[in-house]
N, C-alpha and C positions, 0 to 999 in steps of 0.2 A: 663442041663442048672439049677442053683440053683435055689431057691426063692429069688424074684427080692428085695432088699436092699434099702428102700424109699432115703438114705442120706449117699454117702459117700467121707470121706476127702482123702484127700492124701498131709500127712505132717503135722504133731504137733510142730510147731513153732509156735510165736505168734500170728499168723491169724490164722493157723489153732486147736489150741487147745482153741480159744477164742471162732472161730466158731464152734466148737464141743460143747462147754460148753452153747452158747446161745441156739444154737437149741433144747438141751438137757430139759435148764431149761422152753423153750416153748413146752416140750413133743412131739419133733420130735425123732423118733429111730435114731441112728446116730452108723456108723462107719468108726473109726479114723485109718488110717494106718500111720506109721513111723516106720525107724530103729530102735530108740533107746528105751532102756526098759521102759522109761517113757517122755510124752510131754514134750517139752521146746524147740526144734531146734534147732538152730547154736545160738540165741541170748541168751540161757542160755547157753548152753554146750560150744561154742567155740566162745560167743561174745561177746556180749553187757553186762554179769554178770560178766564174768571172770576179763572183760579188767576193769570195774569199782571195784573189789576185787584187781586189781593190782592199779590200779591209788591211791584209797585210802591208800595203803601202801606206793604209792611213796609222797603222800602229806604229810604222817605222819613223814615222815622220813625227807622232806624237812622243815615242819615247827619245828620238834623238834632242825632239825640244827639250823634254824633262833632264836630260844627262846632267846640267848646267848643277844639280842637286846632289849630284855624288861625285862633280871635281871635272868632269870631262865638259870642256867650254865648245861652243860649236859656234860658227859664226852663219850667216843668212841665208837661209836655205831656200832655194831654187826647184822649181817643180816644171819639170820639161815635159809637158803634158803629151806630146807624142810619142817620146822615148814610154812613158808609163804607158798607154793605150797600148802601143806595139807587144812593149812585155807581155799585157797580159792577154793579145790575141796569141803571141804565140804560146802559152800556159794552154788554151783552148786547142790550140792547133794540134799541138803535140801530143795532147789525152786524146783528141777526138782522129787523130793519124793511124795511134796505134792502136784504136778500137778499128777501124779499117783493118790495120793489117792482119789483127787477129781473126775478125769476121773471113778475109779469105784464107788465111792458113786453117780454119776451121773447116772450109769449103761449105759457106752458110751462102747458098741465093740471095743476093743484096741488090733488090730493087729501089731504086731511087723514084719516090712518086707518092699520089695520094690513095687511098682505097677506099672502097666501101660495098657493101653487100646489096646483090639485087634479088638474093634466097639466101636461105640458111646454109647454103653450102658454095656460095660461088661468090668469087671478092670482081669489082671490076676497078683498075689500076687505071688512072693519068699519069701517064709517066712524064717525068720532067722537061723531056725531047716532046712531049707531045701528041703521043702516041698513046693507044688505048690496048691495055691488055689485059684477059679475064680469065682468071685462076678459079678452081675446081680446088677443094680442099676436104679432108677428113677432120680436121681440128685447127682452132684458131687462138688466138690470145688477142685481145685487145691490151694497147699500152699506149694510148693515143698522150696521155697525160692531162697537163691545163695549161692554162693562158690567164693574164692579168683580168682580173673586173673592172670594164669600164665605169665611168661615174656619168650617167645622163648632162649634169650640171655643167661639164668641164668639155668644150667645143673645141675639137682637134687643131691641135695647133704645135708647131715646133718648141712651143714656150711651156706645155703642157708634157709632162713625160711618165710613161709606164716604168716599168722595172726594167724591160728589157732597152728601153731609150736611154733611160739612165746610165746602164750596165757598157753602152756603149762608149760612152765617157766624152760625150758630141763636145764638152764645155766646162769649166769652172764656174757655174753662175755667183754674182755678188750675194744674191741672196734668195734661198729655198724655201719653198713650204711645201713639207711633207704630209699628206692627208694617209692616216694609218700610223698608228702605235704598236702595231705588231712586229714580227723579227723583220722582215721586208723591209718596213719603212723605218724602223731602228739601224737595221746595217746600213741600208743605202744612206740615209740623212748622217749616222758618224763616219760615213768613208768622205761624204763631200763637205761635212765639216773641219773634219784634217786635213782637206786638200784648199779650205781659205775659203769654204761659202759660210755665211752667216743662215743656219739652218732654222726653221722653226717645224715643230712639229704639232698636230691636229689631231686630237682624238677624240670620236664622238662618247664612246664610254667613259667611265668616271676614273678609270685608272689604266693605265699605258702596260702591257704586257699580261692581260688575263688567260686566267687559270694557271697563274706560277704562284707560287707560295707568295707571300707579300714580303717577309723577312728576306727572303733572296734576289725579291726584285726590288728593293729598295736599294740595295748596294747598286746595284747596277743604274737606277734609278737617280741616284747622289750623283754618281760620275757624270751621264746625262746632260744632266740641269749647270754640268761647267762647262761642257760642251757645246751645247744647243743656247743659241739664243733666246728662243723662248717655247716651253712645252705647255700646249693647253688640252687639257683634258674635259670631258664634259661638254665639247665646245662642239658646234656644228657648222660644215662651212653651207651656205646657203645659196652664194653663188660666187661666179668667177669673170670678169671681162678682163679682154686685153685690150692694153692702151699704148700709146707711142711709150707711157714710162713702166711698161711692163703690165702685171697681171693684177689688177685690182678684187681682194678676197673679200667677202662679205662673211661675218662671221656672229653665232647667234651663241654666246656662255652660258652656263649652267644657272647664269641669276635671270638668264632671258632677256638681256641688255644685247644689241647688235655693234658691231664694229667693223671698220675697215683696215686693211694693210695692205701694200704694196710689194709682191716679190717680182722677180727678175725671172724667174724657174718655178714651175709647180711640180711634183712627183707624185702622182695616184699609185699608192702602196695598200688599197682596202683590204684586197685577197683575191684568190685566184677561183678559175671556173672550168669545171670541166668539158674536154674538147672531146662531144660526143658528136655537134652537129653535121651534117655531109656524110656521117659513115654508114647513113641508110638502118638504121638499126631497126625501123620499123618492119624493114623486108627481112631482116632475121629472124625477128620475133622476139626480139632484147628488151627486159623489162628496165626502165629509169626509177628513182624515186622520184620524190616532189620535186629533191635539191638537184637534180639532173643527172645523178650519180647513177654509175651501172651497179644493179642487185647482183649478189655475188652471195656463195655460199663458202664455207669452212676450206674449201678447195679451190676456189677462187672459179668458182662455176658459174656462169650465167642461167637465166631462164631458159636456155638453150642446151643443154649438158655438154655438146661439141664445142662449145665456145668459150672460152674464158677470159677475164677480165683482171686485169692487177692495175695499183699505183693508182696515182693521183685520178682517175675515173671511176674509181670504187668509193672513195669517199674519204674522211679523215683518218688519222694525220696526212697531210701531201707532203710527205717525206722521201726522198729517194730512198735513203733504207731500207723502207717499210717496201718501196715496190719490188728494191731487191729479194725479201725475204719470201714476196708474195711468186714474184718468179719463178724460183725454184719449187714452190710448193704446189704452183699450176705446172710445171714441167714433172714431178713426180709423181701427180697423179695422171698426165699422159702417158706417162710411160709405165702404168700399172703400179703404182708404187704406193703404199699407205700416206696419207700427208694431209696436213691442216692446217693450216694458218690460224693460231690461237696462241699468239705471245702473251707471256707475263707479262714483258714489258719492252716497250719502244722508246728510245731516248729521243730527248729533243735537245735542240741547242740554239742559241742564240749566238751569233759570233758578233757580238758588239768586242769592246773594251771597257771594262771586263767581261768576259763570257759567260752566259747563265745556260746552265744545263740541267735536266732532269730526269729521273726515270722511275716507270713504276708510279704507283700511287703520290701526289701531293698530301701534304696533310691536310688542306683542307677538302680533298677528295673522302680520306680516310674519314675524318671525322664526320661529314655527309653521311657517307653509310654507317656511321654509327659502332666502326671498330674501336676495341678498345687498344689505344697507341700507346706509346712511349715513344717522343722524340728528343735530341740531343742534337747541340749544332757546334762547331768549332771556330771560332776566329781565325781568322789567318794574323791575326798581331801577334798569336801565340807560335805560332810556323815560323823554324830558322832558315826554310828554306824561303819563304813569301819574304822574309826580312832582306836577304841576301838581293833578292831581283826588285828590290823596292815596291811590290806588290803586295800590301798588308791589305787592299779595298778585295777582301774574299771573305768565301763562309761555305764550310760546309755540312750538311744537313743528314740526317739518316732519323728513317720514319720506320718503327719495327712494332710486329704484336706484342703487347706489356706482357704475354704469359712466354711466352714461347722465345721471345726477342728475334722471330724470323722478319729478316729486311722485308719490308715492302714498298719503299720507295727510300730515295736519295736525289738529293738535290744539290747542286754545287752552282756557287756565282765564283769568279777570280781569273786570272790568267792562266791559259790552257785547259779551262774547264770541259771543253768538250770529248779533251783527249782523258779526262781522269772517268768520265762518267760511267767507260764502258767496265770500270770493275763494279760498279753500282749495279750496271744490265745483267751482267755474271752472276753476282748473289743473288738476285731478284728470282735470274733463269734457274739457277742451281738448288734453291729452295733454301739457302744460303741465314746462317743466322748470325746477330751481331757478335757472339762470340768468334764465330768463324773470321771473320774480321779482322776482330780485336786481335787473333792470335797467330793470324796473320804477319809474315815479319816484311815490312818493307821499308827501303831501302832509304837511309839517311847522307844528307838531306834531302827530301824531297816536298812537293807537294801531295804526293800520295798519303804522304803519312797522316795527314788532316784526315784520311776516312779512317784509317786504324782508329786514333786517339777520338775520333766522334764515335765510333763502336765502343770505348772502353769508357763514354760516359755515360753510356745507355747502361752500364754497371755500378756507374757511382765513383769512379777512379778513370783519372785522365790526368797522365804523366805531364803537362804543361797545360793544367789548368790547376787553379787551389779549390775551389769547390766543384761539383757538380752541377753540371747546367742540363741534367736531363728534365724530364717535366710526362 
């Protein structure tokens, strides 16, 4: 048996590398295991970062096409797909390379390979070079992330993409069917639509973007209806068969009738599942719930107290920033500090155009809980900054306790909503009231002023709206 390693971390995504870096900064000896050359995980290699790079390209294209409205005339636009792909990959390489350098600078023992438990205190690592290494450890953190769910009715084919394949940007199809009306499907569908594909979206549920307040979602959906060829909600994909002409997709609509459409390409974006298979969790005595996610407590400990789990493998929400926050809790617990993962708000962002972001309670959630709330919203048509950037398709919304005016939730849809939502998350975390936001001086002219004016509206006064809109 080899010498015992104090701390081993399996998976080097945003959760894993954050944990490793934080542990090293606290003076702990760390071994970090991942198949990739450098840390980064799905987020940097096949998720958050490459998708946002493509969405930036899409936004640039759309803004260029629309520039004629403000007197900037442009000629025919040409997309150099090879150059776009290379630029996207260069962004990924810079970020992952930087993380690799930080790993070395922190003197973290980085091993390329796949790890699995052979007992509660020992790992077997199959390295990328084919060799096998065994590591005994005192404490471990599982941060192996998630992967796209595969639909059994879709036969593996180059004409069927998951999110990973779509982000590789192999080509721009003439027509694209996106299966799934969640954030992954809508983001990638938006990117490919801007690049020139005719995009249809099919969602089995009655509404797109479930779990979000309808007044915010509808702002985005109105824009998507202009960009997509078709949005089919309450519709199921029954079958898909590849032919010489493309892929024939058979649907069943909300009325029960079936119909057929042919596409050049299909993108399946129906969700993600945890990467727990092949880890030997049974050998370690680690329990998973019926959904396959690892059970953890507030300190991120599994059913084996010396083994922790963070990120997507622990369940919803499957967000990189949630994984990073859990990583710090796990390391502080390992370091003997008092720590617990019990956030008052976790922001979520759909990086479409416009962006849709929310944090804390939605209005629907608050009303379902029976809370006595007051709600105000500010349309960006009344924002000077929104007018100057020709993006009045926005709305800022605040949900507060009716008696105390404590902020319970914030939702924003519009250009840059993902950047603006942090103020709402801070307000909820600090137990701020609407008065705190209303009295905070915001710079003018900015979109952030819409947060201030929405808070003012909760008190029956809003500078740029004639009548109060609070309810």
